C-alpha positions in Angstrom: 66.7 140.6 -34.4 64.3 138.9 -32.7 63.4 135.0 -32.9 60.2 133.6 -33.4 59.7 130.1 -32.3 56.5 128.4 -33.1 54.8 125.2 -31.4 52.9 123.0 -33.0 49.3 122.9 -31.3 49.2 120.3 -28.6 46.6 117.4 -29.2 43.1 118.8 -27.4 43.9 121.7 -30.2 44.2 120.1 -32.9 41.1 117.5 -32.4 39.0 120.7 -31.1 40.2 122.4 -34.5 38.8 119.5 -36.7 35.6 119.3 -34.3 32.3 119.8 -35.6 29.7 121.0 -32.8 26.7 119.9 -32.1 23.4 121.2 -31.2 21.0 119.4 -28.8 19.2 118.6 -31.8 21.4 119.4 -34.5 22.0 116.3 -36.9 23.0 117.9 -40.3 27.1 117.6 -39.7 26.4 113.9 -39.0 24.6 113.4 -42.6 27.2 115.9 -44.3 29.5 113.4 -43.1 27.4 110.0 -44.3 26.7 111.4 -47.6 25.3 109.2 -49.8 26.9 105.4 -48.1 23.7 103.0 -48.1 25.3 101.2 -44.7 25.2 103.6 -41.9 27.0 101.9 -39.0 26.0 103.6 -35.7 27.5 102.7 -32.2 27.7 103.2 -28.3 30.3 102.8 -25.8 28.0 101.9 -23.3 24.6 99.9 -23.3 22.8 101.9 -21.1 23.0 105.7 -21.9 20.1 107.9 -23.2 22.2 110.1 -25.4 23.6 107.2 -27.3 20.0 106.1 -28.4 18.2 109.3 -28.6 21.0 110.8 -30.9 21.6 107.9 -33.3 17.2 108.3 -33.5 17.5 111.2 -34.3 20.1 110.4 -37.2 17.8 107.3 -38.0 14.6 109.4 -39.0 16.2 112.0 -40.7 18.3 108.9 -43.2 14.7 107.3 -43.3 12.6 110.6 -44.0 15.6 112.4 -46.3 17.3 109.6 -48.1 15.5 107.1 -48.3 16.5 104.4 -46.2 14.5 100.8 -45.8 15.6 98.9 -42.6 16.7 99.7 -38.9 18.8 96.2 -37.8 19.8 96.1 -34.0 22.4 94.3 -31.9 19.8 92.3 -30.8 17.6 89.2 -31.7 15.4 88.5 -34.5 12.1 86.9 -33.4 12.1 89.8 -31.1 12.7 92.3 -32.9 10.9 90.6 -35.9 7.5 91.4 -33.6 8.9 95.6 -33.2 8.7 94.9 -37.1 5.2 94.3 -37.4 4.6 97.0 -35.2 6.1 99.6 -36.7 4.7 98.0 -40.4 1.4 97.7 -39.1 0.7 94.2 -39.7 -1.3 91.4 -38.8 -3.0 93.9 -36.1 0.5 94.1 -34.3 -0.3 98.2 -33.8 -2.9 97.5 -31.3 -1.0 97.6 -28.6 1.4 100.3 -29.0 5.3 100.5 -29.0 5.8 99.8 -25.1 4.2 96.5 -26.6 5.7 96.1 -29.1 9.0 95.9 -27.3 8.0 93.4 -24.6 9.6 90.7 -26.1 13.1 91.8 -25.1 12.2 90.6 -21.9 15.1 89.1 -20.9 18.4 90.6 -19.2 18.8 93.3 -20.3 15.6 94.4 -20.3 16.8 98.2 -20.6 18.9 97.8 -23.2 16.0 98.0 -25.6 13.4 98.6 -23.6 14.2 101.8 -23.0 12.1 105.7 -23.8 14.2 106.7 -26.3 13.7 103.5 -28.3 10.3 103.7 -27.9 9.7 106.9 -29.1 11.9 106.1 -32.2 9.6 102.9 -32.4 6.7 104.9 -32.1 7.7 107.6 -34.6 8.4 104.5 -37.5 5.0 103.4 -37.1 3.7 106.9 -37.3 5.7 107.4 -40.4 5.0 103.6 -42.0 1.5 105.0 -41.9 1.7 108.1 -43.7 3.3 105.9 -47.1 0.1 104.9 -49.7 2.5 101.7 -50.6 2.8 98.6 -47.7 6.1 97.5 -49.6 7.9 100.5 -49.2 7.2 100.5 -44.9 10.3 100.7 -44.0 11.7 97.8 -41.0 13.1 96.9 -37.8 15.3 93.7 -37.7 17.6 92.0 -35.2 21.0 90.7 -36.0 21.7 89.0 -32.9 22.0 85.4 -32.2 20.8 84.3 -28.5 17.2 83.3 -29.2 17.9 79.1 -30.0 14.8 78.1 -28.6 12.7 81.0 -29.8 13.6 80.9 -33.2 13.6 76.8 -33.1 10.1 77.6 -32.2 8.9 80.5 -35.3 10.5 77.7 -37.7 7.9 74.7 -36.4 5.0 77.9 -36.4 6.1 78.6 -39.9 5.6 75.4 -41.0 2.8 74.2 -39.1 0.7 76.7 -41.3 2.3 76.3 -44.4 3.5 72.1 -44.5 2.0 70.3 -41.4 4.0 67.1 -42.5 7.8 69.5 -42.8 6.6 70.8 -38.8 6.4 67.2 -37.4 9.9 66.4 -39.1 10.9 69.7 -37.7 9.8 68.8 -34.5 12.2 65.6 -34.4 14.8 67.3 -35.5 15.0 70.0 -32.8 14.2 66.7 -30.4 17.7 66.5 -30.2 17.9 69.3 -28.0 15.2 68.3 -25.2 18.7 65.6 -23.8 20.1 69.1 -22.6 16.7 70.3 -21.0 15.6 74.1 -22.2 19.0 75.9 -21.4 21.5 76.8 -23.8 24.5 77.2 -21.2 23.6 73.7 -20.5 24.4 72.7 -24.0 27.5 74.7 -24.5 28.6 72.9 -21.1 27.6 69.5 -22.6 28.8 69.8 -25.8 32.1 72.4 -25.4 33.6 71.5 -22.3 32.4 67.8 -22.2 32.9 67.2 -25.6 29.1 65.2 -25.6 26.8 64.8 -28.8 25.8 67.7 -30.5 22.8 68.9 -32.2 24.6 70.4 -35.0 23.1 67.4 -38.2 19.5 68.6 -37.1 19.7 72.8 -37.3 21.8 72.3 -40.6 19.2 69.4 -41.8 16.1 71.8 -40.6 17.5 75.0 -42.6 18.4 72.9 -45.7 15.1 71.5 -45.5 13.0 75.3 -45.4 15.3 76.4 -48.0 14.6 73.2 -50.6 11.0 74.1 -50.4 11.6 77.8 -51.1 10.2 77.5 -54.3 7.3 76.0 -53.5 6.8 78.2 -50.2 7.1 81.5 -52.3 4.5 80.6 -55.4 2.2 82.1 -52.5 1.4 85.8 -54.0 2.1 88.8 -52.7 4.9 90.4 -50.2 3.4 89.2 -46.9 4.0 85.8 -47.9 8.2 86.7 -49.2 8.4 88.4 -45.8 6.9 85.4 -43.8 9.0 82.8 -45.4 11.9 85.1 -45.2 11.3 85.3 -41.3 10.9 81.3 -40.7 14.4 81.0 -43.0 16.4 83.7 -41.0 15.5 82.2 -37.7 16.2 78.4 -39.2 19.6 80.0 -40.2 19.4 81.9 -36.5 19.3 78.0 -35.1 22.4 77.2 -36.9 24.5 79.2 -36.1 23.3 79.5 -32.0 23.9 75.9 -32.2 27.8 77.0 -33.2 28.0 79.6 -30.9 27.6 77.6 -27.9 29.1 74.7 -28.5 32.3 76.7 -28.9 31.7 79.0 -26.0 33.9 76.9 -24.2 36.7 77.2 -26.6 37.4 80.9 -26.0 36.0 84.0 -26.2 37.6 84.5 -30.0 36.4 81.3 -31.4 32.6 82.3 -29.9 32.8 86.0 -30.5 33.9 85.6 -34.1 30.4 83.1 -35.0 28.2 85.7 -33.1 29.8 88.7 -35.2 29.7 86.4 -38.5 26.0 85.5 -37.6 25.6 89.0 -37.7 27.3 90.0 -40.7 25.3 87.2 -43.0 21.9 88.7 -41.3 23.0 92.3 -42.1 23.8 90.6 -45.9 20.2 88.6 -46.4 18.2 91.6 -45.2 20.1 93.5 -48.2 19.0 90.6 -50.5 15.7 91.0 -49.2 15.1 94.4 -49.7 16.8 93.9 -53.3 13.7 91.2 -53.7 11.7 93.8 -52.7 12.1 96.3 -54.4 13.3 98.7 -52.1 16.6 100.6 -51.3 19.6 98.3 -50.1 19.7 101.3 -47.3 20.2 100.4 -43.6 20.8 101.5 -40.5 22.3 99.8 -38.0 22.6 100.5 -34.0 24.9 98.1 -31.8 28.0 98.6 -29.6 30.9 100.6 -30.4 32.6 97.1 -30.2 31.0 95.4 -32.9 31.0 98.5 -35.3 34.4 100.0 -35.4 36.7 97.8 -37.3 38.4 95.3 -35.5 41.6 95.2 -37.0 42.3 98.9 -35.5 41.8 97.1 -31.4 43.9 94.7 -29.4 40.9 92.4 -30.0 41.7 91.9 -33.3 45.5 91.4 -33.0 44.3 88.2 -31.2 42.3 86.9 -34.1 38.8 88.7 -33.3 36.5 90.1 -36.4 33.5 92.0 -36.0 30.5 93.2 -37.9 31.7 96.9 -39.0 35.6 94.8 -40.4 33.5 92.5 -42.4 30.8 95.2 -43.7 34.1 97.6 -44.2 35.7 95.0 -46.1 32.8 94.3 -48.3 31.4 97.4 -49.1 34.1 100.2 -48.6 33.0 103.4 -48.7 29.5 102.3 -49.3 29.5 102.0 -45.5 30.4 103.9 -43.0 31.6 103.5 -39.4 30.4 106.1 -36.5 31.4 105.6 -33.2 30.0 107.2 -30.2 31.4 108.0 -26.8 31.5 109.9 -23.1 33.8 110.8 -21.0 31.1 110.9 -17.8 28.3 110.6 -16.4 25.4 107.8 -15.6 24.2 104.5 -17.2 22.0 101.5 -16.3 24.1 98.7 -16.3 24.8 95.3 -14.1 27.7 94.8 -11.4 27.9 90.9 -13.1 25.6 88.3 -14.8 21.8 88.3 -13.8 22.1 90.5 -11.5 19.8 93.9 -11.3 20.9 96.8 -13.6 21.8 99.9 -11.6 22.3 103.3 -12.4 25.5 103.5 -12.0 28.4 106.6 -11.8 30.5 106.5 -15.0 33.9 107.3 -13.8 35.6 110.5 -15.5 37.9 108.8 -18.0 41.3 107.6 -18.0 44.2 110.2 -18.6 45.8 109.2 -21.7 42.3 107.6 -23.0 40.8 108.6 -26.4 37.6 110.4 -24.3 40.0 112.0 -21.5 41.2 113.9 -24.9 37.7 115.1 -25.7 37.3 116.3 -22.6 40.4 118.4 -23.1 38.9 120.1 -26.0 36.2 121.7 -23.5 33.5 121.0 -26.2 30.1 119.4 -24.7 29.0 117.5 -28.2 30.6 117.4 -31.5 31.2 115.0 -34.6 34.5 114.6 -35.5 35.3 113.4 -38.8 38.2 111.1 -39.1 39.3 111.2 -42.7 42.7 110.0 -44.2 45.3 113.0 -45.3 43.8 115.2 -41.9 46.1 116.3 -38.6 43.4 114.4 -36.6 43.8 111.4 -38.6 47.1 111.5 -38.0 47.3 112.4 -34.3 44.4 109.5 -33.7 46.5 106.8 -35.6 48.5 105.8 -32.8 47.3 103.4 -29.3 45.5 104.6 -27.0 43.2 103.6 -24.4 39.4 103.6 -25.0 36.2 102.8 -23.2 33.8 100.1 -23.6 30.9 99.8 -21.0 28.2 96.9 -22.1 25.6 95.6 -20.1 28.4 94.8 -17.3 30.2 97.8 -15.8 32.7 97.7 -12.5 34.0 101.0 -12.1 36.7 99.3 -9.4 38.1 97.2 -12.0 38.1 99.9 -14.9 41.3 99.7 -16.5 41.5 96.0 -16.7 37.7 95.4 -17.1 36.6 98.6 -19.8 39.8 99.1 -21.3 41.4 98.1 -25.0 44.0 99.8 -26.9 42.7 101.3 -30.4 43.8 103.4 -33.5 40.5 105.2 -33.3 41.4 106.7 -37.0 41.2 103.3 -38.4 38.5 101.7 -36.3 36.0 104.4 -37.1 35.5 107.0 -40.2 33.8 109.2 -37.8 33.1 109.7 -34.0 29.9 111.8 -32.1 31.6 113.0 -28.6 29.0 113.7 -26.2 31.1 114.3 -22.8 28.6 114.1 -19.8 25.6 111.8 -19.9 22.6 110.4 -18.6 21.5 107.2 -18.0 18.7 105.2 -20.3 14.9 105.4 -18.7 13.9 102.2 -18.9 10.5 101.4 -19.5 9.1 99.4 -16.8 11.8 98.6 -13.2 14.3 96.7 -13.9 13.5 93.0 -13.1 16.0 90.7 -14.2 13.5 87.4 -15.3 14.7 83.8 -15.4 14.8 82.5 -18.9 15.8 79.6 -20.4 18.1 81.5 -23.1 21.4 82.9 -22.5 21.3 86.6 -21.8 21.5 89.3 -24.1 25.3 89.3 -25.5 26.5 86.9 -23.3 29.5 86.3 -21.8 31.3 89.3 -23.6 28.5 91.9 -22.3 28.7 94.1 -25.6 
C-alpha cells in the first residue's frame, strides 16, 4: 500500500498563487481591488523610483476619468502644490508656462521627488483632461499635504489679506514678525525653542489662524468658486503655519513626537480637502501619493509599537472600508537618492533585498510585476500577518548600512490592503540636472527622510 505525503506550498508558492500579474500598462486588477473606495492611498518604497510614480499615475488617471475622482493629494508642501493646482485647473494664467514651470516651485531638496518626468507627464495629462470639462467647478485639483513651508505659508496668508483686508494684513505681519528673531531658517527656530527652551511663536500663529477663520463669512460673501478657493488656500496656509511651528518646536523631543505632528497635519489637511470638495459640490474622492511609511497602517509596524502613528492609520480608523491602502515594493534596481542631507542626489544602485524580507519573498515568485491583494481569510493573508523585514528608502539611501538604515519589521497584511511589487526598477528622471539649492526652509521629509 502506497502512502502519499502531501506537502503544504512554500511561502513563495503561496504568494504566487494569490498574485495577479500586471502587464506593462495594465491597471485593471488594481482598479478591481480598489472597488468603490473613495480614498485611495498609493505608496512607494523609495522617493526616487520611476516605476512607482509611473504606475501610480496610470491608476490615478483611470480613477479620475472612469470613476470621478476629484483631487490628487501628495506628500508635498501646500504652496508649491497649489501652484500646480492652478496650472492643472487652468486658473489665473498659470497654464502659460506648462507642467515643468508649474512644478518648478518644488525647488528645495529633494528636487527630484516631484520634479521628475513621470510627475510632469501626469500633470500635463491632468491639465488637458480638465480643459475638456465644460464646468470649471468640476475640474480635478492637485494639493499638498505636508508642512515644511512655514515661511512660504505665512507670506501667502499676508498676500491674501493684502488683497482683501489690508488692516488685517498689517496685523498678520506684526504677528509673524515673531519669527524674525530666528532669521528665516526654521532649523534655527527648532534649535532655539526645542533645545534651548527660548520663547516660541506659538501664540502668533494661533492668533492669525483664529483671526482668519473669524472673518470667513465676510470673505466668502464674495461670489463664485474662485473666491471660495482663494479663502481655502489662505486658511490652509494659516493652519499649516500653526502646525509647522509646533513641528519644529517638537523636533528635538524625539522623532516620534515630530513625526506624529507631521502626519496629524496630513490627516487634518486631507479632511479639510474633503470638506472643501463637498462644499463645491464635487465628489469627496481623493488619491493620495506618499511614501509607504506614511500610508501603510503604522499599527502593523515596529514604529507603531514605539508610539508613531501615520496618515494611513488615521484614514483607516476614520473611514474604514471607504479607503484602500496600497503599498509598492521592489527587489533591486536604481533610484535617485542622496547620501546625506543637503548632498547632491545620485543615481544609486538599490541592493538586492535582504534574505528574509518581504521583498526577497516576492522576488522568489519569479513574477516581474504583480498586484497582491491581502484580504482577510486567505492563505496569503495568514502568511503575511507574520512579522517580516520590509525596506524603506526615502530621499537618503546608505547601502553601506542597509539593514540598520532602511529596514524595519512589519506585518504586511495588516499594514496594507494590497501591495504592488515591481521586481526590477529604475531611477526617476529629474526634470533638471540635480541641484541642491540653499534655502531657508528645511528640506522636504526632514529629518526622517520619508
